[in-house]
TORKOL-4160 file (C-alpha; in steps of 0.2 Angstrom, whole numbers, padded with zeros to 4 digits, m for minus):
429
<pt num="1" X="m0144" Y="0070" Z="0060"/>
<pt num="2" X="m0149" Y="0052" Z="0054"/>
<pt num="3" X="m0145" Y="0047" Z="0036"/>
<pt num="4" X="m0159" Y="0040" Z="0026"/>
<pt num="5" X="m0158" Y="0024" Z="0016"/>
<pt num="6" X="m0167" Y="0021" Z="m0001"/>
<pt num="7" X="m0182" Y="0014" Z="0008"/>
<pt num="8" X="m0185" Y="0030" Z="0016"/>
<pt num="9" X="m0189" Y="0041" Z="0001"/>
<pt num="10" X="m0198" Y="0038" Z="m0016"/>
<pt num="11" X="m0195" Y="0041" Z="m0034"/>
<pt num="12" X="m0206" Y="0056" Z="m0033"/>
<pt num="13" X="m0196" Y="0063" Z="m0019"/>
<pt num="14" X="m0180" Y="0060" Z="m0029"/>
<pt num="15" X="m0187" Y="0070" Z="m0044"/>
<pt num="16" X="m0191" Y="0084" Z="m0031"/>
<pt num="17" X="m0173" Y="0083" Z="m0025"/>
<pt num="18" X="m0167" Y="0085" Z="m0043"/>
<pt num="19" X="m0178" Y="0099" Z="m0047"/>
<pt num="20" X="m0174" Y="0109" Z="m0032"/>
<pt num="21" X="m0156" Y="0104" Z="m0031"/>
<pt num="22" X="m0158" Y="0097" Z="m0013"/>
<pt num="23" X="m0140" Y="0091" Z="m0012"/>
<pt num="24" X="m0126" Y="0097" Z="m0001"/>
<pt num="25" X="m0108" Y="0094" Z="m0002"/>
<pt num="26" X="m0096" Y="0088" Z="0012"/>
<pt num="27" X="m0077" Y="0087" Z="0011"/>
<pt num="28" X="m0064" Y="0075" Z="0018"/>
<pt num="29" X="m0046" Y="0081" Z="0018"/>
<pt num="30" X="m0033" Y="0072" Z="0009"/>
<pt num="31" X="m0016" Y="0072" Z="0017"/>
<pt num="32" X="0002" Y="0072" Z="0013"/>
<pt num="33" X="0010" Y="0069" Z="0030"/>
<pt num="34" X="0027" Y="0069" Z="0023"/>
<pt num="35" X="0024" Y="0086" Z="0017"/>
<pt num="36" X="0015" Y="0090" Z="0032"/>
<pt num="37" X="0000" Y="0098" Z="0024"/>
<pt num="38" X="m0018" Y="0095" Z="0016"/>
<pt num="39" X="m0015" Y="0093" Z="m0002"/>
<pt num="40" X="m0034" Y="0092" Z="m0007"/>
<pt num="41" X="m0051" Y="0086" Z="m0002"/>
<pt num="42" X="m0063" Y="0073" Z="m0008"/>
<pt num="43" X="m0080" Y="0080" Z="m0012"/>
<pt num="44" X="m0094" Y="0069" Z="m0006"/>
<pt num="45" X="m0113" Y="0073" Z="m0009"/>
<pt num="46" X="m0128" Y="0070" Z="0003"/>
<pt num="47" X="m0146" Y="0072" Z="m0002"/>
<pt num="48" X="m0158" Y="0082" Z="0008"/>
<pt num="49" X="m0176" Y="0075" Z="0010"/>
<pt num="50" X="m0188" Y="0088" Z="0004"/>
<pt num="51" X="m0200" Y="0086" Z="0018"/>
<pt num="52" X="m0190" Y="0081" Z="0034"/>
<pt num="53" X="m0173" Y="0089" Z="0029"/>
<pt num="54" X="m0164" Y="0073" Z="0034"/>
<pt num="55" X="m0149" Y="0068" Z="0025"/>
<pt num="56" X="m0149" Y="0054" Z="0012"/>
<pt num="57" X="m0134" Y="0044" Z="0008"/>
<pt num="58" X="m0127" Y="0045" Z="m0010"/>
<pt num="59" X="m0128" Y="0026" Z="m0012"/>
<pt num="60" X="m0147" Y="0027" Z="m0008"/>
<pt num="61" X="m0150" Y="0041" Z="m0020"/>
<pt num="62" X="m0140" Y="0032" Z="m0034"/>
<pt num="63" X="m0150" Y="0016" Z="m0030"/>
<pt num="64" X="m0167" Y="0025" Z="m0033"/>
<pt num="65" X="m0160" Y="0035" Z="m0047"/>
<pt num="66" X="m0155" Y="0019" Z="m0056"/>
<pt num="67" X="m0172" Y="0012" Z="m0054"/>
<pt num="68" X="m0179" Y="0028" Z="m0061"/>
<pt num="69" X="m0167" Y="0030" Z="m0075"/>
<pt num="70" X="m0160" Y="0046" Z="m0068"/>
<pt num="71" X="m0143" Y="0041" Z="m0064"/>
<pt num="72" X="m0135" Y="0054" Z="m0076"/>
<pt num="73" X="m0145" Y="0068" Z="m0069"/>
<pt num="74" X="m0141" Y="0064" Z="m0051"/>
<pt num="75" X="m0122" Y="0062" Z="m0055"/>
<pt num="76" X="m0121" Y="0079" Z="m0063"/>
<pt num="77" X="m0130" Y="0087" Z="m0049"/>
<pt num="78" X="m0118" Y="0079" Z="m0037"/>
<pt num="79" X="m0103" Y="0086" Z="m0046"/>
<pt num="80" X="m0111" Y="0103" Z="m0048"/>
<pt num="81" X="m0114" Y="0105" Z="m0030"/>
<pt num="82" X="m0097" Y="0099" Z="m0025"/>
<pt num="83" X="m0089" Y="0111" Z="m0037"/>
<pt num="84" X="m0099" Y="0126" Z="m0032"/>
<pt num="85" X="m0096" Y="0123" Z="m0013"/>
<pt num="86" X="m0078" Y="0121" Z="m0016"/>
<pt num="87" X="m0077" Y="0137" Z="m0025"/>
<pt num="88" X="m0087" Y="0146" Z="m0013"/>
<pt num="89" X="m0078" Y="0141" Z="0003"/>
<pt num="90" X="m0060" Y="0137" Z="m0003"/>
<pt num="91" X="m0049" Y="0153" Z="m0003"/>
<pt num="92" X="m0038" Y="0147" Z="m0016"/>
<pt num="93" X="m0047" Y="0132" Z="m0025"/>
<pt num="94" X="m0033" Y="0130" Z="m0039"/>
<pt num="95" X="m0020" Y="0127" Z="m0026"/>
<pt num="96" X="m0028" Y="0111" Z="m0019"/>
<pt num="97" X="m0034" Y="0095" Z="m0027"/>
<pt num="98" X="m0053" Y="0092" Z="m0028"/>
<pt num="99" X="m0057" Y="0073" Z="m0030"/>
<pt num="100" X="m0074" Y="0068" Z="m0035"/>
<pt num="101" X="m0083" Y="0052" Z="m0038"/>
<pt num="102" X="m0089" Y="0049" Z="m0055"/>
<pt num="103" X="m0104" Y="0037" Z="m0057"/>
<pt num="104" X="m0094" Y="0026" Z="m0069"/>
<pt num="105" X="m0109" Y="0015" Z="m0074"/>
<pt num="106" X="m0115" Y="0030" Z="m0085"/>
<pt num="107" X="m0100" Y="0029" Z="m0096"/>
<pt num="108" X="m0108" Y="0014" Z="m0105"/>
<pt num="109" X="m0121" Y="0026" Z="m0112"/>
<pt num="110" X="m0114" Y="0043" Z="m0109"/>
<pt num="111" X="m0110" Y="0055" Z="m0124"/>
<pt num="112" X="m0093" Y="0060" Z="m0119"/>
<pt num="113" X="m0092" Y="0074" Z="m0131"/>
<pt num="114" X="m0104" Y="0084" Z="m0120"/>
<pt num="115" X="m0089" Y="0087" Z="m0108"/>
<pt num="116" X="m0102" Y="0092" Z="m0094"/>
<pt num="117" X="m0089" Y="0092" Z="m0081"/>
<pt num="118" X="m0077" Y="0103" Z="m0091"/>
<pt num="119" X="m0090" Y="0116" Z="m0094"/>
<pt num="120" X="m0094" Y="0117" Z="m0075"/>
<pt num="121" X="m0076" Y="0119" Z="m0071"/>
<pt num="122" X="m0074" Y="0133" Z="m0084"/>
<pt num="123" X="m0090" Y="0142" Z="m0078"/>
<pt num="124" X="m0083" Y="0142" Z="m0060"/>
<pt num="125" X="m0065" Y="0146" Z="m0065"/>
<pt num="126" X="m0058" Y="0130" Z="m0058"/>
<pt num="127" X="m0043" Y="0123" Z="m0066"/>
<pt num="128" X="m0046" Y="0105" Z="m0073"/>
<pt num="129" X="m0028" Y="0101" Z="m0068"/>
<pt num="130" X="m0033" Y="0102" Z="m0050"/>
<pt num="131" X="m0048" Y="0091" Z="m0052"/>
<pt num="132" X="m0047" Y="0072" Z="m0049"/>
<pt num="133" X="m0060" Y="0061" Z="m0057"/>
<pt num="134" X="m0062" Y="0045" Z="m0047"/>
<pt num="135" X="m0066" Y="0030" Z="m0058"/>
<pt num="136" X="m0073" Y="0013" Z="m0051"/>
<pt num="137" X="m0069" Y="0004" Z="m0067"/>
<pt num="138" X="m0078" Y="m0012" Z="m0062"/>
<pt num="139" X="m0095" Y="m0004" Z="m0066"/>
<pt num="140" X="m0090" Y="m0001" Z="m0084"/>
<pt num="141" X="m0095" Y="m0015" Z="m0096"/>
<pt num="142" X="m0089" Y="m0005" Z="m0112"/>
<pt num="143" X="m0071" Y="m0005" Z="m0110"/>
<pt num="144" X="m0069" Y="0005" Z="m0126"/>
<pt num="145" X="m0080" Y="0019" Z="m0120"/>
<pt num="146" X="m0070" Y="0019" Z="m0103"/>
<pt num="147" X="m0054" Y="0021" Z="m0113"/>
<pt num="148" X="m0061" Y="0035" Z="m0123"/>
<pt num="149" X="m0068" Y="0044" Z="m0108"/>
<pt num="150" X="m0052" Y="0044" Z="m0099"/>
<pt num="151" X="m0042" Y="0050" Z="m0114"/>
<pt num="152" X="m0054" Y="0065" Z="m0118"/>
<pt num="153" X="m0054" Y="0071" Z="m0100"/>
<pt num="154" X="m0035" Y="0068" Z="m0097"/>
<pt num="155" X="m0032" Y="0078" Z="m0113"/>
<pt num="156" X="m0042" Y="0093" Z="m0105"/>
<pt num="157" X="m0030" Y="0092" Z="m0090"/>
<pt num="158" X="m0040" Y="0082" Z="m0078"/>
<pt num="159" X="m0032" Y="0069" Z="m0066"/>
<pt num="160" X="m0038" Y="0051" Z="m0065"/>
<pt num="161" X="m0039" Y="0041" Z="m0050"/>
<pt num="162" X="m0043" Y="0022" Z="m0050"/>
<pt num="163" X="m0054" Y="0020" Z="m0035"/>
<pt num="164" X="m0057" Y="0005" Z="m0022"/>
<pt num="165" X="m0042" Y="m0005" Z="m0027"/>
<pt num="166" X="m0040" Y="m0020" Z="m0016"/>
<pt num="167" X="m0059" Y="m0021" Z="m0013"/>
<pt num="168" X="m0060" Y="m0037" Z="m0023"/>
<pt num="169" X="m0067" Y="m0032" Z="m0039"/>
<pt num="170" X="m0055" Y="m0020" Z="m0047"/>
<pt num="171" X="m0048" Y="m0027" Z="m0063"/>
<pt num="172" X="m0029" Y="m0022" Z="m0062"/>
<pt num="173" X="m0027" Y="m0027" Z="m0081"/>
<pt num="174" X="m0036" Y="m0011" Z="m0085"/>
<pt num="175" X="m0022" Y="0000" Z="m0077"/>
<pt num="176" X="m0014" Y="0001" Z="m0094"/>
<pt num="177" X="m0030" Y="0007" Z="m0101"/>
<pt num="178" X="m0034" Y="0020" Z="m0088"/>
<pt num="179" X="m0016" Y="0025" Z="m0084"/>
<pt num="180" X="m0021" Y="0032" Z="m0067"/>
<pt num="181" X="m0012" Y="0047" Z="m0059"/>
<pt num="182" X="m0018" Y="0041" Z="m0042"/>
<pt num="183" X="m0022" Y="0023" Z="m0036"/>
<pt num="184" X="m0034" Y="0023" Z="m0021"/>
<pt num="185" X="m0031" Y="0008" Z="m0010"/>
<pt num="186" X="m0048" Y="0003" Z="m0002"/>
<pt num="187" X="m0052" Y="0002" Z="0016"/>
<pt num="188" X="m0054" Y="m0017" Z="0015"/>
<pt num="189" X="m0035" Y="m0018" Z="0012"/>
<pt num="190" X="m0030" Y="m0005" Z="0024"/>
<pt num="191" X="m0040" Y="m0012" Z="0038"/>
<pt num="192" X="m0029" Y="m0020" Z="0052"/>
<pt num="193" X="m0014" Y="m0018" Z="0040"/>
<pt num="194" X="m0002" Y="m0020" Z="0055"/>
<pt num="195" X="m0008" Y="m0037" Z="0059"/>
<pt num="196" X="m0009" Y="m0046" Z="0042"/>
<pt num="197" X="0007" Y="m0050" Z="0033"/>
<pt num="198" X="m0003" Y="m0054" Z="0017"/>
<pt num="199" X="m0012" Y="m0037" Z="0017"/>
<pt num="200" X="0005" Y="m0029" Z="0019"/>
<pt num="201" X="0013" Y="m0038" Z="0005"/>
<pt num="202" X="m0002" Y="m0034" Z="m0007"/>
<pt num="203" X="m0001" Y="m0016" Z="m0001"/>
<pt num="204" X="0018" Y="m0015" Z="m0005"/>
<pt num="205" X="0015" Y="m0023" Z="m0022"/>
<pt num="206" X="0003" Y="m0009" Z="m0026"/>
<pt num="207" X="0015" Y="0004" Z="m0020"/>
<pt num="208" X="0029" Y="m0004" Z="m0031"/>
<pt num="209" X="0017" Y="m0004" Z="m0046"/>
<pt num="210" X="0013" Y="0014" Z="m0044"/>
<pt num="211" X="0031" Y="0019" Z="m0042"/>
<pt num="212" X="0035" Y="0010" Z="m0059"/>
<pt num="213" X="0021" Y="0018" Z="m0068"/>
<pt num="214" X="0022" Y="0036" Z="m0061"/>
<pt num="215" X="0006" Y="0036" Z="m0050"/>
<pt num="216" X="0003" Y="0041" Z="m0032"/>
<pt num="217" X="m0004" Y="0029" Z="m0019"/>
<pt num="218" X="m0018" Y="0035" Z="m0008"/>
<pt num="219" X="m0023" Y="0025" Z="0007"/>
<pt num="220" X="m0041" Y="0028" Z="0010"/>
<pt num="221" X="m0051" Y="0023" Z="0026"/>
<pt num="222" X="m0037" Y="0025" Z="0038"/>
<pt num="223" X="m0046" Y="0024" Z="0055"/>
<pt num="224" X="m0032" Y="0021" Z="0068"/>
<pt num="225" X="m0015" Y="0027" Z="0072"/>
<pt num="226" X="m0008" Y="0010" Z="0068"/>
<pt num="227" X="m0016" Y="0009" Z="0051"/>
<pt num="228" X="m0010" Y="0027" Z="0047"/>
<pt num="229" X="0008" Y="0023" Z="0052"/>
<pt num="230" X="0008" Y="0006" Z="0043"/>
<pt num="231" X="0002" Y="0014" Z="0027"/>
<pt num="232" X="0015" Y="0028" Z="0028"/>
<pt num="233" X="0029" Y="0015" Z="0032"/>
<pt num="234" X="0024" Y="0004" Z="0017"/>
<pt num="235" X="0025" Y="0019" Z="0005"/>
<pt num="236" X="0008" Y="0028" Z="0004"/>
<pt num="237" X="0010" Y="0045" Z="m0003"/>
<pt num="238" X="m0007" Y="0051" Z="0002"/>
<pt num="239" X="m0019" Y="0047" Z="0017"/>
<pt num="240" X="m0037" Y="0049" Z="0019"/>
<pt num="241" X="m0048" Y="0043" Z="0033"/>
<pt num="242" X="m0058" Y="0046" Z="0050"/>
<pt num="243" X="m0042" Y="0046" Z="0060"/>
<pt num="244" X="m0035" Y="0061" Z="0051"/>
<pt num="245" X="m0052" Y="0070" Z="0047"/>
<pt num="246" X="m0070" Y="0066" Z="0044"/>
<pt num="247" X="m0081" Y="0073" Z="0030"/>
<pt num="248" X="m0088" Y="0090" Z="0035"/>
<pt num="249" X="m0099" Y="0103" Z="0028"/>
<pt num="250" X="m0087" Y="0117" Z="0021"/>
<pt num="251" X="m0085" Y="0133" Z="0031"/>
<pt num="252" X="m0073" Y="0148" Z="0027"/>
<pt num="253" X="m0059" Y="0140" Z="0037"/>
<pt num="254" X="m0062" Y="0122" Z="0033"/>
<pt num="255" X="m0045" Y="0121" Z="0024"/>
<pt num="256" X="m0035" Y="0126" Z="0040"/>
<pt num="257" X="m0046" Y="0116" Z="0051"/>
<pt num="258" X="m0042" Y="0100" Z="0041"/>
<pt num="259" X="m0023" Y="0102" Z="0044"/>
<pt num="260" X="m0024" Y="0100" Z="0063"/>
<pt num="261" X="m0018" Y="0083" Z="0066"/>
<pt num="262" X="m0003" Y="0083" Z="0053"/>
<pt num="263" X="0011" Y="0089" Z="0065"/>
<pt num="264" X="0006" Y="0076" Z="0078"/>
<pt num="265" X="0005" Y="0062" Z="0065"/>
<pt num="266" X="0022" Y="0067" Z="0057"/>
<pt num="267" X="0031" Y="0068" Z="0074"/>
<pt num="268" X="0024" Y="0050" Z="0078"/>
<pt num="269" X="0030" Y="0043" Z="0062"/>
<pt num="270" X="0047" Y="0051" Z="0063"/>
<pt num="271" X="0049" Y="0043" Z="0081"/>
<pt num="272" X="0043" Y="0027" Z="0075"/>
<pt num="273" X="0055" Y="0026" Z="0060"/>
<pt num="274" X="0070" Y="0031" Z="0071"/>
<pt num="275" X="0065" Y="0017" Z="0084"/>
<pt num="276" X="0065" Y="0005" Z="0070"/>
<pt num="277" X="0081" Y="0010" Z="0063"/>
<pt num="278" X="0089" Y="0008" Z="0080"/>
<pt num="279" X="0081" Y="m0009" Z="0082"/>
<pt num="280" X="0087" Y="m0014" Z="0064"/>
<pt num="281" X="0105" Y="m0008" Z="0069"/>
<pt num="282" X="0105" Y="m0018" Z="0085"/>
<pt num="283" X="0099" Y="m0034" Z="0077"/>
<pt num="284" X="0112" Y="m0033" Z="0063"/>
<pt num="285" X="0125" Y="m0030" Z="0076"/>
<pt num="286" X="0119" Y="m0046" Z="0085"/>
<pt num="287" X="0119" Y="m0056" Z="0069"/>
<pt num="288" X="0136" Y="m0050" Z="0065"/>
<pt num="289" X="0143" Y="m0056" Z="0082"/>
<pt num="290" X="0135" Y="m0073" Z="0080"/>
<pt num="291" X="0141" Y="m0076" Z="0063"/>
<pt num="292" X="0159" Y="m0070" Z="0068"/>
<pt num="293" X="0159" Y="m0082" Z="0083"/>
<pt num="294" X="0152" Y="m0097" Z="0072"/>
<pt num="295" X="0166" Y="m0094" Z="0059"/>
<pt num="296" X="0179" Y="m0093" Z="0072"/>
<pt num="297" X="0174" Y="m0109" Z="0079"/>
<pt num="298" X="0173" Y="m0118" Z="0062"/>
<pt num="299" X="0190" Y="m0110" Z="0055"/>
<pt num="300" X="0199" Y="m0121" Z="0067"/>
<pt num="301" X="0193" Y="m0136" Z="0059"/>
<pt num="302" X="0195" Y="m0145" Z="0042"/>
<pt num="303" X="0180" Y="m0146" Z="0030"/>
<pt num="304" X="0178" Y="m0164" Z="0034"/>
<pt num="305" X="0178" Y="m0161" Z="0053"/>
<pt num="306" X="0165" Y="m0147" Z="0050"/>
<pt num="307" X="0152" Y="m0159" Z="0044"/>
<pt num="308" X="0153" Y="m0169" Z="0060"/>
<pt num="309" X="0154" Y="m0154" Z="0072"/>
<pt num="310" X="0142" Y="m0142" Z="0063"/>
<pt num="311" X="0127" Y="m0147" Z="0074"/>
<pt num="312" X="0137" Y="m0145" Z="0090"/>
<pt num="313" X="0142" Y="m0127" Z="0085"/>
<pt num="314" X="0125" Y="m0123" Z="0079"/>
<pt num="315" X="0117" Y="m0128" Z="0096"/>
<pt num="316" X="0126" Y="m0114" Z="0105"/>
<pt num="317" X="0117" Y="m0101" Z="0095"/>
<pt num="318" X="0098" Y="m0102" Z="0098"/>
<pt num="319" X="0093" Y="m0088" Z="0086"/>
<pt num="320" X="0101" Y="m0097" Z="0071"/>
<pt num="321" X="0088" Y="m0108" Z="0062"/>
<pt num="322" X="0100" Y="m0116" Z="0051"/>
<pt num="323" X="0119" Y="m0117" Z="0048"/>
<pt num="324" X="0128" Y="m0123" Z="0032"/>
<pt num="325" X="0144" Y="m0121" Z="0022"/>
<pt num="326" X="0146" Y="m0117" Z="0004"/>
<pt num="327" X="0162" Y="m0120" Z="m0006"/>
<pt num="328" X="0170" Y="m0107" Z="m0018"/>
<pt num="329" X="0158" Y="m0113" Z="m0032"/>
<pt num="330" X="0142" Y="m0110" Z="m0022"/>
<pt num="331" X="0138" Y="m0129" Z="m0018"/>
<pt num="332" X="0133" Y="m0135" Z="m0001"/>
<pt num="333" X="0149" Y="m0142" Z="0006"/>
<pt num="334" X="0142" Y="m0149" Z="0022"/>
<pt num="335" X="0126" Y="m0156" Z="0028"/>
<pt num="336" X="0113" Y="m0143" Z="0034"/>
<pt num="337" X="0111" Y="m0141" Z="0053"/>
<pt num="338" X="0093" Y="m0136" Z="0057"/>
<pt num="339" X="0083" Y="m0133" Z="0072"/>
<pt num="340" X="0068" Y="m0144" Z="0077"/>
<pt num="341" X="0058" Y="m0148" Z="0061"/>
<pt num="342" X="0041" Y="m0149" Z="0070"/>
<pt num="343" X="0037" Y="m0131" Z="0064"/>
<pt num="344" X="0043" Y="m0133" Z="0047"/>
<pt num="345" X="0031" Y="m0133" Z="0032"/>
<pt num="346" X="0030" Y="m0149" Z="0023"/>
<pt num="347" X="0027" Y="m0154" Z="0005"/>
<pt num="348" X="0039" Y="m0145" Z="m0007"/>
<pt num="349" X="0050" Y="m0139" Z="0007"/>
<pt num="350" X="0064" Y="m0151" Z="0012"/>
<pt num="351" X="0081" Y="m0150" Z="0019"/>
<pt num="352" X="0094" Y="m0149" Z="0004"/>
<pt num="353" X="0107" Y="m0162" Z="0003"/>
<pt num="354" X="0126" Y="m0160" Z="0002"/>
<pt num="355" X="0131" Y="m0154" Z="m0015"/>
<pt num="356" X="0115" Y="m0143" Z="m0018"/>
<pt num="357" X="0119" Y="m0128" Z="m0029"/>
<pt num="358" X="0117" Y="m0110" Z="m0021"/>
<pt num="359" X="0126" Y="m0101" Z="m0035"/>
<pt num="360" X="0111" Y="m0091" Z="m0040"/>
<pt num="361" X="0107" Y="m0085" Z="m0022"/>
<pt num="362" X="0111" Y="m0067" Z="m0018"/>
<pt num="363" X="0120" Y="m0072" Z="m0002"/>
<pt num="364" X="0132" Y="m0082" Z="m0012"/>
<pt num="365" X="0136" Y="m0071" Z="m0027"/>
<pt num="366" X="0138" Y="m0055" Z="m0018"/>
<pt num="367" X="0152" Y="m0063" Z="m0009"/>
<pt num="368" X="0159" Y="m0073" Z="m0023"/>
<pt num="369" X="0159" Y="m0059" Z="m0036"/>
<pt num="370" X="0176" Y="m0049" Z="m0034"/>
<pt num="371" X="0169" Y="m0033" Z="m0039"/>
<pt num="372" X="0157" Y="m0032" Z="m0024"/>
<pt num="373" X="0172" Y="m0033" Z="m0012"/>
<pt num="374" X="0162" Y="m0039" Z="0002"/>
<pt num="375" X="0166" Y="m0051" Z="0017"/>
<pt num="376" X="0148" Y="m0053" Z="0023"/>
<pt num="377" X="0130" Y="m0050" Z="0017"/>
<pt num="378" X="0113" Y="m0050" Z="0024"/>
<pt num="379" X="0099" Y="m0056" Z="0012"/>
<pt num="380" X="0081" Y="m0049" Z="0010"/>
<pt num="381" X="0068" Y="m0059" Z="0019"/>
<pt num="382" X="0062" Y="m0074" Z="0009"/>
<pt num="383" X="0053" Y="m0091" Z="0011"/>
<pt num="384" X="0066" Y="m0104" Z="0014"/>
<pt num="385" X="0065" Y="m0118" Z="0002"/>
<pt num="386" X="0072" Y="m0129" Z="0016"/>
<pt num="387" X="0060" Y="m0126" Z="0030"/>
<pt num="388" X="0046" Y="m0115" Z="0022"/>
<pt num="389" X="0049" Y="m0102" Z="0035"/>
<pt num="390" X="0051" Y="m0083" Z="0033"/>
<pt num="391" X="0069" Y="m0080" Z="0036"/>
<pt num="392" X="0084" Y="m0070" Z="0031"/>
<pt num="393" X="0102" Y="m0077" Z="0028"/>
<pt num="394" X="0118" Y="m0069" Z="0034"/>
<pt num="395" X="0133" Y="m0076" Z="0024"/>
<pt num="396" X="0151" Y="m0073" Z="0028"/>
<pt num="397" X="0168" Y="m0078" Z="0020"/>
<pt num="398" X="0180" Y="m0087" Z="0030"/>
<pt num="399" X="0194" Y="m0100" Z="0028"/>
<pt num="400" X="0195" Y="m0118" Z="0035"/>
<pt num="401" X="0211" Y="m0124" Z="0045"/>
<pt num="402" X="0218" Y="m0130" Z="0028"/>
<pt num="403" X="0216" Y="m0112" Z="0020"/>
<pt num="404" X="0202" Y="m0117" Z="0009"/>
<pt num="405" X="0190" Y="m0102" Z="0005"/>
<pt num="406" X="0172" Y="m0106" Z="0011"/>
<pt num="407" X="0156" Y="m0096" Z="0014"/>
<pt num="408" X="0146" Y="m0098" Z="0031"/>
<pt num="409" X="0127" Y="m0096" Z="0029"/>
<pt num="410" X="0116" Y="m0094" Z="0044"/>
<pt num="411" X="0097" Y="m0093" Z="0042"/>
<pt num="412" X="0088" Y="m0083" Z="0055"/>
<pt num="413" X="0069" Y="m0083" Z="0058"/>
<pt num="414" X="0065" Y="m0067" Z="0068"/>
<pt num="415" X="0051" Y="m0074" Z="0079"/>
<pt num="416" X="0054" Y="m0060" Z="0092"/>
<pt num="417" X="0044" Y="m0048" Z="0081"/>
<pt num="418" X="0026" Y="m0045" Z="0083"/>
<pt num="419" X="0022" Y="m0052" Z="0066"/>
<pt num="420" X="0030" Y="m0058" Z="0050"/>
<pt num="421" X="0024" Y="m0042" Z="0041"/>
<pt num="422" X="0035" Y="m0031" Z="0052"/>
<pt num="423" X="0050" Y="m0040" Z="0046"/>
<pt num="424" X="0049" Y="m0033" Z="0029"/>
<pt num="425" X="0051" Y="m0015" Z="0035"/>
<pt num="426" X="0063" Y="m0019" Z="0048"/>
<pt num="427" X="0076" Y="m0026" Z="0036"/>
<pt num="428" X="0073" Y="m0015" Z="0022"/>
<pt num="429" X="0059" Y="m0023" Z="0012"/>
């Protein structure tokens, strides 16, 4: 059945829709794949054309309702129909979350004290603590009204979700005001997540933020297996999208039908993480052997000789981007031997001279600090100030021919991976 746009129906027909309550609810499952179950549904509303019976998209209805000053009436009808359908078709409605969009623009003039949503939940015996109010805060001009709305509904047990995060207009500075229970990362950020390093890093930053404030991360709009796997790998708690389940009209068994793909997705994710663990293990073993071999070659030399021989030693190890030696105080004791500089980023990135202080680098102080009792260390991936490339540093303690304690540092740029973004997961980012 085709879905009509705002141009396909009139204000008069909208009033007929409101009078006759010609709205039907569809539900899209929300998954916790790690728990291997559907934990809830998002309730979505569709209008029904009074003459043709064709479906009308909610955005089209809202557009016409705004022009007719009927937004509040339409929004309440949406919520009423979603709650009624959920109650009628869900065997145990209070054991699942029900997430609903709230047309947030009405908060600017809404009298919150009416608590319409609370009254509807009570009439249907639906526990407010299982109802998630999705807020698109960018539509609210009155910040004070938004804060008051959130506080009142949260005090009555409702959960609050911040919707469309990452779409380009969400004001993250309002997170302290809203204090969301769920952060919904928008499809625009999830799309092609596996191919875009910057998207991955923004996604990971939002995950870390949620972990710190006690909120859950929901990745919405996952449409492919790769987007689903990447979202899980980067820390999403919940998933929603066409790959896992499309919105559907509720039936008596729609809860069990929605859980169909979970076992398959969970098994694919488990295998994926095991494979990555094995790759990580093999690469670390390879790095360790390389660093041990370089240290063995250098330990037969005095520090003065190392400066002249470092480039020759380095040339025998093609995966090493840069090799340099630190003294016991964390200062660069030799020149830095580096691969071809043609692919290095310029500007603020330049090769550090002998004597450069590395004492604040983790790959130095984890070896220099006696309490760590380590002989080697592998850093988290970072942008090298020398080359501007995404790299990690493996450091190892050794002694030169004269018995002086030194630290060997080897920078590696793992270009064998499909993209830079994968590196962050592979090496524990």
